[in-house]
C-alpha positions in Angstrom: 113.2 76.9 137.3 116.0 76.9 136.6 118.7 78.6 138.8 115.9 79.9 140.7 114.5 81.5 138.3 111.0 81.1 137.0 110.2 81.6 133.2 108.6 79.9 130.4 109.0 79.3 126.9 107.1 79.6 123.9 107.9 77.5 120.8 106.9 78.6 117.2 109.6 76.8 115.2 109.5 75.7 112.8 108.5 79.5 111.9 108.9 81.8 115.0 112.4 81.3 117.2 111.7 79.8 121.2 111.0 82.6 123.6 111.4 83.2 126.9 108.4 84.7 129.4 108.0 85.8 132.7 105.0 84.6 132.6 102.6 82.2 131.5 99.7 84.0 130.8 102.3 86.1 128.3 103.8 83.1 127.1 100.3 82.0 126.4 99.5 85.0 124.3 102.8 85.2 122.5 101.7 81.3 121.2 97.2 82.2 120.4 99.1 84.8 118.3 101.1 82.7 116.3 98.2 80.0 116.1 96.2 83.1 114.8 98.5 84.2 111.7 99.0 81.0 111.4 94.8 80.3 111.0 95.0 83.1 109.0 97.7 83.9 106.2 98.7 79.6 106.5 102.5 79.5 106.1 102.4 82.2 104.4 101.9 84.2 107.6 106.1 83.8 108.9 106.4 86.5 106.1 104.3 89.2 106.9 103.7 91.0 109.6 100.8 92.0 111.3 101.4 95.9 109.7 102.2 94.2 106.3 99.2 91.8 106.6 97.0 95.4 107.3 98.3 97.3 104.2 97.8 93.9 102.2 94.2 93.6 103.6 94.1 97.7 102.6 95.4 97.2 99.2 92.8 94.7 98.3 90.1 97.1 98.7 91.0 99.4 96.6 91.6 97.0 94.1 88.2 95.4 94.2 86.1 97.5 92.8 88.3 97.1 90.0 88.6 93.9 89.3 92.4 93.4 89.6 94.3 92.0 92.1 97.7 92.2 93.9 99.7 90.5 92.0 98.1 93.1 89.2 99.3 96.2 91.0 102.7 94.9 90.9 103.4 94.3 87.3 101.1 97.9 86.7 103.6 99.4 89.0 107.0 97.4 87.8 106.1 98.1 83.9 105.3 102.0 85.3 108.9 102.3 87.4 111.0 100.2 84.5 111.4 103.9 82.5 112.8 105.3 84.9 115.6 102.5 85.9 116.8 101.7 81.8 117.8 105.2 83.0 115.0 107.1 81.8 114.1 109.8 84.1 111.2 110.9 81.8 110.2 115.1 81.6 
């Protein structure tokens, strides 16, 4: 208790900032969320939002039948966009 106010902190450093919560339950939920992200995605998880992680999983499902990876898809897409960025707008 600081100055008559009770709060609970969750410290996710070095990857997340320390946060304060009104209840212990809320702090534990945040700590569990950070831990689950670390377990699922390793250290790269700190850079992926849950929304992006779901999009990534969906992209993998789309590419799997073709034997392609996310990197393959990104290279293909970049090559497709390259003529446009070079000034060739096409038809």
